[in-house]
C-alpha positions in Angstrom: 0.0 0.0 0.0 1.4 3.4 -1.0 2.2 5.8 1.9 1.1 9.4 1.4 3.8 11.9 2.1 2.3 15.3 1.2 1.3 17.7 -1.6 4.0 19.4 -3.7 4.1 21.5 -6.9 3.4 19.6 -10.2 6.2 19.8 -12.8 3.7 19.4 -15.7 0.8 21.7 -15.0 2.5 24.1 -12.6 -0.1 23.6 -9.8 1.4 24.5 -6.4 -0.1 21.6 -4.4 -2.1 19.2 -6.7 0.8 16.7 -7.0 0.3 13.9 -4.4 3.7 12.7 -3.3 3.7 9.0 -2.2 6.6 6.8 -1.1 6.6 5.0 -4.4 5.0 7.3 -7.0 3.7 10.8 -7.7 0.2 11.7 -9.0 -1.3 15.0 -10.0 -5.0 15.3 -9.2 -5.3 18.2 -11.7 -3.5 17.1 -14.9 -3.2 13.4 -14.1 0.6 13.5 -14.3 2.0 10.2 -12.9 5.6 9.2 -12.2 6.9 6.0 -10.6 9.8 6.5 -8.2 12.7 4.3 -9.1 15.4 5.7 -6.9 17.1 3.4 -4.4 15.4 5.0 -1.4 12.0 4.5 -2.9 12.6 0.9 -3.9 13.9 0.1 -0.4 10.8 1.7 1.0 8.5 -0.4 -1.2 10.3 -3.6 -0.1 10.1 -2.5 3.5 6.3 -1.8 3.3 5.6 -5.1 1.5 7.5 -7.0 4.2 5.6 -5.1 6.9 2.2 -5.8 5.2 3.1 -9.5 4.8 3.7 -9.8 8.6 0.1 -8.8 9.2 -1.5 -6.7 11.9 -0.2 -6.7 15.5 -2.4 -8.9 17.6 -5.0 -7.8 20.1 -6.9 -10.0 22.4 -7.5 -10.8 26.1 -10.9 -9.2 25.7 -12.8 -8.6 28.9 -15.6 -6.4 30.2 -15.1 -2.7 29.6 -14.0 -1.2 32.9 -15.7 1.8 34.5 -13.1 4.5 33.6 -13.2 3.5 29.9 -17.0 3.3 29.9 -17.2 6.7 31.6 -15.0 8.1 28.8 -17.4 6.7 26.1 -20.4 8.0 28.0 -18.8 11.5 28.1 -19.3 11.6 24.3 -22.8 10.1 24.5 -21.8 6.6 23.3 -24.4 4.3 24.8 -24.3 0.6 25.7 -26.3 -0.2 22.6 -23.8 1.6 20.4 -20.9 -0.3 22.1 -22.6 -3.5 21.0 -23.5 -2.1 17.5 -19.9 -1.0 16.8 -18.3 -3.9 18.6 -16.2 -1.7 20.9 -14.2 -3.9 23.3 -11.6 -4.0 25.9 -8.1 -5.5 25.6 -7.2 -6.1 29.3 -3.5 -6.8 28.6 -2.9 -3.6 26.7 -5.5 -1.6 28.8 -6.8 -0.6 25.4 -10.4 0.4 24.4 -10.6 -1.0 20.9 -12.8 1.3 18.9 -12.3 -0.3 15.5 -11.2 -3.8 14.7 -11.2 -5.2 11.1 -9.3 -8.0 9.5 -6.4 -5.7 8.6 -6.6 -2.8 11.0 -7.4 -1.9 14.6 -7.3 1.4 16.6 -7.9 1.9 20.3 -7.8 4.5 23.1 -5.1 3.8 25.6 -6.0 3.8 29.3 -2.7 2.6 30.7 -1.7 5.4 33.2 2.0 4.8 32.5 1.6 5.3 28.8 2.4 8.7 27.2 0.3 8.0 24.1 -3.5 8.3 23.9 -4.1 6.1 20.8 -2.7 2.9 19.4 -3.3 1.4 15.9 -1.9 -1.3 13.6 -2.5 -2.3 10.0 -3.8 -0.7 6.8 -6.3 2.0 7.4 -9.8 1.2 6.0 -12.5 3.5 4.8 -15.2 2.7 7.4 -18.7 4.2 6.9 -20.9 4.9 9.9 -24.6 5.4 9.5 -26.6 5.9 6.4 -27.1 9.0 4.2 -26.6 10.5 0.8 -23.9 12.9 2.0 -20.6 11.6 3.5 -19.0 13.6 6.3 -15.2 13.1 6.6 -13.9 13.6 10.1 -10.6 12.9 11.9 -11.6 10.3 14.5 -13.8 7.3 15.1 -15.9 8.8 17.9 -16.7 11.9 15.8 -17.9 9.6 13.0 -20.2 7.8 15.4 -21.6 11.1 16.8 -22.3 12.3 13.3 -24.0 9.0 12.3 -26.2 8.9 15.3 -27.9 12.2 14.3 -29.7 10.2 11.6 -30.1 13.5 9.7 -29.3 12.2 6.2 -25.6 12.2 6.7 -23.2 9.2 7.1 -19.6 9.6 8.2 -16.2 8.2 7.8 -13.1 8.8 10.0 -9.9 9.7 8.1 -8.0 8.3 11.1 -5.8 11.4 10.7 -6.2 14.6 8.7 -5.2 13.6 5.2 -7.1 11.8 2.4 -5.2 8.9 0.8 -5.6 8.2 -3.0 -7.2 4.8 -2.1 -9.9 6.5 0.1 -10.4 9.2 -2.5 -11.2 6.6 -5.2 -13.7 4.8 -3.0 -15.4 8.0 -2.1 -15.7 9.1 -5.7 -17.2 5.8 -6.7 -19.9 5.8 -3.9 -20.9 9.5 -3.2 -21.8 12.7 -4.9 -21.8 15.0 -1.9 -19.1 15.3 0.7 -18.5 17.5 3.7 -15.0 17.7 5.2 -15.3 18.5 8.9 -12.0 19.1 10.7 -11.1 21.3 13.7 -9.6 24.8 13.1 -6.0 23.5 13.4 -6.5 21.4 10.4 -8.4 23.9 8.2 -5.8 23.9 5.5 -5.9 20.1 5.3 -9.7 20.3 5.0 -9.4 22.8 2.1 -6.9 20.6 0.3 -9.2 17.5 0.6 -12.2 19.6 -0.6 -10.2 20.8 -3.6 -9.2 17.3 -4.5 -12.7 16.0 -4.3 -14.2 18.9 -6.2 -11.7 18.4 -9.0 -13.1 14.9 -9.4 -16.7 16.1 -9.8 -18.0 15.8 -6.2 -20.1 18.5 -4.6 -17.7 19.2 -1.7 -17.7 21.7 1.2 -15.7 22.4 4.3 -16.9 22.6 7.9 -14.3 24.2 10.2 -15.0 24.4 13.9 -12.9 25.1 17.0 -13.4 21.5 18.2 -13.9 18.0 16.7 -17.5 17.0 16.0 -17.5 14.6 19.0 -17.2 17.6 21.4 -20.6 19.1 20.3 -24.1 18.2 21.2 -26.4 16.4 18.8 -28.3 19.6 18.1 -25.1 21.5 17.5 -23.8 18.8 15.1 -27.1 18.9 13.1 -26.9 22.7 12.9 -23.4 22.6 11.6 -24.3 19.9 9.0 -27.3 21.8 7.8 -25.5 25.1 7.4 -24.0 26.0 4.0 
């Protein structure tokens, strides 16, 4: 799987940031310029990533009942017991990890080990996971925000970017499945949101940006609906 590095100027069309720079190739979302990287560093990177993918996903297990502190954290964002079951949220007792997403090739969880300096752990190839049902897709940074948008049941579904950039693989899946997309990131990632919107618009999607001071998960249901309905 290609690793996205950033946006750089395109040597063919002159665009300042339409050229997607990946570890093994470059692709311009404007003029469709494509170049495979054949330097030694890029070849080594491809071999490394292939070997890493072949090893599979780091294992999680030792599942047990979700403890009170982790459940309290979920409840602080309005995630109910029913949603815990619906989204298969579980607890890895050994890692002290609240697993929010677990697929065949990827997992991500919130760390509750008091000795750990990191808040989230993940392993594997990021999937495009759709929460809820609706004609308009809302792209957000994190899993809890996607759940919160989906539970409004206001005609919007949501997908977490599991970061703040849009991979070429995600982009293709979105273009094939949706005609309307809203990119909702917090204010610190406003430029990222604009770049994603520009990419999707260039490929024919009706795209817009929602920029707020906080992530969607920090807002009430009513506030989320209000932001989604505003143009």
